[in-house]
PyMOL commands that place a pseudoatom at each C-alpha (Angstrom):
pseudoatom trace, name=CA, resn=MET, resi=1, chain=A, elem=C, hetatm=0, pos=[62.144, 121.361, 62.662]
pseudoatom trace, name=CA, resn=ASP, resi=2, chain=A, elem=C, hetatm=0, pos=[64.721, 118.606, 62.539]
pseudoatom trace, name=CA, resn=GLU, resi=3, chain=A, elem=C, hetatm=0, pos=[66.246, 118.005, 59.077]
pseudoatom trace, name=CA, resn=ALA, resi=4, chain=A, elem=C, hetatm=0, pos=[66.121, 114.213, 59.536]
pseudoatom trace, name=CA, resn=PHE, resi=5, chain=A, elem=C, hetatm=0, pos=[62.378, 114.464, 60.219]
pseudoatom trace, name=CA, resn=LEU, resi=6, chain=A, elem=C, hetatm=0, pos=[61.880, 116.659, 57.154]
pseudoatom trace, name=CA, resn=ALA, resi=7, chain=A, elem=C, hetatm=0, pos=[63.833, 114.198, 54.990]
pseudoatom trace, name=CA, resn=GLN, resi=8, chain=A, elem=C, hetatm=0, pos=[61.281, 111.486, 55.819]
pseudoatom trace, name=CA, resn=LEU, resi=9, chain=A, elem=C, hetatm=0, pos=[58.287, 113.537, 54.710]
pseudoatom trace, name=CA, resn=ARG, resi=10, chain=A, elem=C, hetatm=0, pos=[56.767, 113.430, 51.222]
pseudoatom trace, name=CA, resn=CYS, resi=11, chain=A, elem=C, hetatm=0, pos=[54.263, 115.717, 49.566]
pseudoatom trace, name=CA, resn=PRO, resi=12, chain=A, elem=C, hetatm=0, pos=[50.739, 114.549, 50.427]
pseudoatom trace, name=CA, resn=LEU, resi=13, chain=A, elem=C, hetatm=0, pos=[49.478, 115.818, 47.056]
pseudoatom trace, name=CA, resn=ASP, resi=14, chain=A, elem=C, hetatm=0, pos=[51.817, 113.546, 45.082]
pseudoatom trace, name=CA, resn=PRO, resi=15, chain=A, elem=C, hetatm=0, pos=[49.878, 110.302, 44.485]
pseudoatom trace, name=CA, resn=GLU, resi=16, chain=A, elem=C, hetatm=0, pos=[53.172, 108.416, 44.081]
pseudoatom trace, name=CA, resn=ARG, resi=17, chain=A, elem=C, hetatm=0, pos=[54.652, 109.955, 47.249]
pseudoatom trace, name=CA, resn=GLN, resi=18, chain=A, elem=C, hetatm=0, pos=[57.959, 110.575, 45.456]
pseudoatom trace, name=CA, resn=ALA, resi=19, chain=A, elem=C, hetatm=0, pos=[58.286, 114.353, 45.866]
pseudoatom trace, name=CA, resn=ASN, resi=20, chain=A, elem=C, hetatm=0, pos=[60.482, 115.583, 48.692]
pseudoatom trace, name=CA, resn=LEU, resi=21, chain=A, elem=C, hetatm=0, pos=[59.764, 118.586, 50.855]
pseudoatom trace, name=CA, resn=VAL, resi=22, chain=A, elem=C, hetatm=0, pos=[62.231, 121.370, 51.646]
pseudoatom trace, name=CA, resn=ARG, resi=23, chain=A, elem=C, hetatm=0, pos=[62.067, 124.154, 54.178]
pseudoatom trace, name=CA, resn=GLU, resi=24, chain=A, elem=C, hetatm=0, pos=[61.779, 127.738, 52.968]
pseudoatom trace, name=CA, resn=GLU, resi=25, chain=A, elem=C, hetatm=0, pos=[61.541, 130.267, 55.794]
pseudoatom trace, name=CA, resn=GLN, resi=26, chain=A, elem=C, hetatm=0, pos=[58.213, 129.593, 57.540]
pseudoatom trace, name=CA, resn=GLN, resi=27, chain=A, elem=C, hetatm=0, pos=[56.924, 127.200, 54.891]
pseudoatom trace, name=CA, resn=ILE, resi=28, chain=A, elem=C, hetatm=0, pos=[57.609, 123.769, 53.441]
pseudoatom trace, name=CA, resn=ARG, resi=29, chain=A, elem=C, hetatm=0, pos=[57.805, 123.502, 49.632]
pseudoatom trace, name=CA, resn=CYS, resi=30, chain=A, elem=C, hetatm=0, pos=[57.232, 120.431, 47.487]
pseudoatom trace, name=CA, resn=THR, resi=31, chain=A, elem=C, hetatm=0, pos=[60.165, 119.893, 45.125]
pseudoatom trace, name=CA, resn=GLY, resi=32, chain=A, elem=C, hetatm=0, pos=[57.846, 118.374, 42.534]
pseudoatom trace, name=CA, resn=CYS, resi=33, chain=A, elem=C, hetatm=0, pos=[54.839, 120.659, 42.218]
pseudoatom trace, name=CA, resn=HIS, resi=34, chain=A, elem=C, hetatm=0, pos=[56.135, 123.674, 44.217]
pseudoatom trace, name=CA, resn=VAL, resi=35, chain=A, elem=C, hetatm=0, pos=[53.105, 123.827, 46.508]
pseudoatom trace, name=CA, resn=HIS, resi=36, chain=A, elem=C, hetatm=0, pos=[53.836, 125.533, 49.819]
pseudoatom trace, name=CA, resn=PHE, resi=37, chain=A, elem=C, hetatm=0, pos=[52.585, 124.238, 53.161]
pseudoatom trace, name=CA, resn=PRO, resi=38, chain=A, elem=C, hetatm=0, pos=[52.635, 126.333, 56.345]
pseudoatom trace, name=CA, resn=VAL, resi=39, chain=A, elem=C, hetatm=0, pos=[54.668, 125.535, 59.435]
pseudoatom trace, name=CA, resn=LYS, resi=40, chain=A, elem=C, hetatm=0, pos=[52.747, 126.141, 62.643]
pseudoatom trace, name=CA, resn=GLN, resi=41, chain=A, elem=C, hetatm=0, pos=[54.329, 125.818, 66.084]
pseudoatom trace, name=CA, resn=GLY, resi=42, chain=A, elem=C, hetatm=0, pos=[57.356, 124.194, 64.459]
pseudoatom trace, name=CA, resn=LEU, resi=43, chain=A, elem=C, hetatm=0, pos=[55.387, 121.468, 62.657]
pseudoatom trace, name=CA, resn=PRO, resi=44, chain=A, elem=C, hetatm=0, pos=[54.483, 121.321, 58.967]
pseudoatom trace, name=CA, resn=VAL, resi=45, chain=A, elem=C, hetatm=0, pos=[50.762, 121.378, 58.217]
pseudoatom trace, name=CA, resn=LEU, resi=46, chain=A, elem=C, hetatm=0, pos=[50.543, 118.950, 55.287]
pseudoatom trace, name=CA, resn=VAL, resi=47, chain=A, elem=C, hetatm=0, pos=[46.831, 119.351, 54.719]
pseudoatom trace, name=CA, resn=PRO, resi=48, chain=A, elem=C, hetatm=0, pos=[45.701, 120.035, 51.128]
pseudoatom trace, name=CA, resn=ASP, resi=49, chain=A, elem=C, hetatm=0, pos=[43.254, 122.734, 52.280]
pseudoatom trace, name=CA, resn=GLU, resi=50, chain=A, elem=C, hetatm=0, pos=[46.165, 124.595, 53.894]
pseudoatom trace, name=CA, resn=ALA, resi=51, chain=A, elem=C, hetatm=0, pos=[48.364, 124.419, 50.787]
pseudoatom trace, name=CA, resn=GLU, resi=52, chain=A, elem=C, hetatm=0, pos=[49.331, 127.508, 48.824]
pseudoatom trace, name=CA, resn=LEU, resi=53, chain=A, elem=C, hetatm=0, pos=[49.303, 126.709, 45.118]
pseudoatom trace, name=CA, resn=PRO, resi=54, chain=A, elem=C, hetatm=0, pos=[52.052, 127.931, 42.784]
pseudoatom trace, name=CA, resn=VAL, resi=55, chain=A, elem=C, hetatm=0, pos=[51.488, 131.165, 40.876]
pseudoatom trace, name=CA, resn=GLY, resi=56, chain=A, elem=C, hetatm=0, pos=[49.087, 130.699, 37.982]
pseudoatom trace, name=CA, resn=MET, resi=57, chain=A, elem=C, hetatm=0, pos=[47.326, 127.647, 39.405]
pseudoatom trace, name=CA, resn=ARG, resi=58, chain=A, elem=C, hetatm=0, pos=[43.845, 127.916, 40.833]
pseudoatom trace, name=CA, resn=GLU, resi=59, chain=A, elem=C, hetatm=0, pos=[43.077, 124.321, 41.776]
pseudoatom trace, name=CA, resn=LEU, resi=60, chain=A, elem=C, hetatm=0, pos=[44.832, 121.112, 42.800]
pseudoatom trace, name=CA, resn=SER, resi=61, chain=A, elem=C, hetatm=0, pos=[43.913, 119.349, 39.558]
pseudoatom trace, name=CA, resn=GLN, resi=62, chain=A, elem=C, hetatm=0, pos=[46.291, 121.695, 37.695]
pseudoatom trace, name=CA, resn=LEU, resi=63, chain=A, elem=C, hetatm=0, pos=[49.350, 120.396, 39.560]
pseudoatom trace, name=CA, resn=PRO, resi=64, chain=A, elem=C, hetatm=0, pos=[51.746, 118.261, 37.481]
pseudoatom trace, name=CA, resn=CYS, resi=65, chain=A, elem=C, hetatm=0, pos=[51.538, 115.322, 39.894]
pseudoatom trace, name=CA, resn=GLN, resi=66, chain=A, elem=C, hetatm=0, pos=[47.738, 115.356, 39.750]
pseudoatom trace, name=CA, resn=ARG, resi=67, chain=A, elem=C, hetatm=0, pos=[47.684, 115.546, 35.941]
pseudoatom trace, name=CA, resn=ARG, resi=68, chain=A, elem=C, hetatm=0, pos=[50.080, 112.568, 35.705]
pseudoatom trace, name=CA, resn=ALA, resi=69, chain=A, elem=C, hetatm=0, pos=[47.903, 110.542, 38.055]
pseudoatom trace, name=CA, resn=ASN, resi=70, chain=A, elem=C, hetatm=0, pos=[44.775, 111.376, 36.057]
pseudoatom trace, name=CA, resn=ARG, resi=71, chain=A, elem=C, hetatm=0, pos=[46.487, 110.374, 32.787]
pseudoatom trace, name=CA, resn=ARG, resi=72, chain=A, elem=C, hetatm=0, pos=[47.496, 107.024, 34.268]
pseudoatom trace, name=CA, resn=LYS, resi=73, chain=A, elem=C, hetatm=0, pos=[43.950, 106.398, 35.443]
pseudoatom trace, name=CA, resn=SER, resi=74, chain=A, elem=C, hetatm=0, pos=[42.545, 107.140, 32.006]
pseudoatom trace, name=CA, resn=LEU, resi=75, chain=A, elem=C, hetatm=0, pos=[45.011, 104.705, 30.376]
pseudoatom trace, name=CA, resn=ASN, resi=76, chain=A, elem=C, hetatm=0, pos=[43.953, 101.819, 32.611]
for i in range(1, 76): cmd.bond("trace and resi %d" % i, "trace and resi %d" % (i + 1))
show_as sticks, trace
zoom trace
């Protein structure tokens, strides 16, 4: 995967689309929430159902980016 292409991508789980993605072996990792996405046939699969959550988290709503988004919604 081309590094320039990877630099353009953002984590699809981050509602603000601020978190960058970095390559780690055969996966892509979000620098914000540390979710891992697989790379298949040289392309990242940025589908939430394909994501591997960080250790200790069982659902997407536990991710820091999701909690921030939910807090903002409740304040409005």
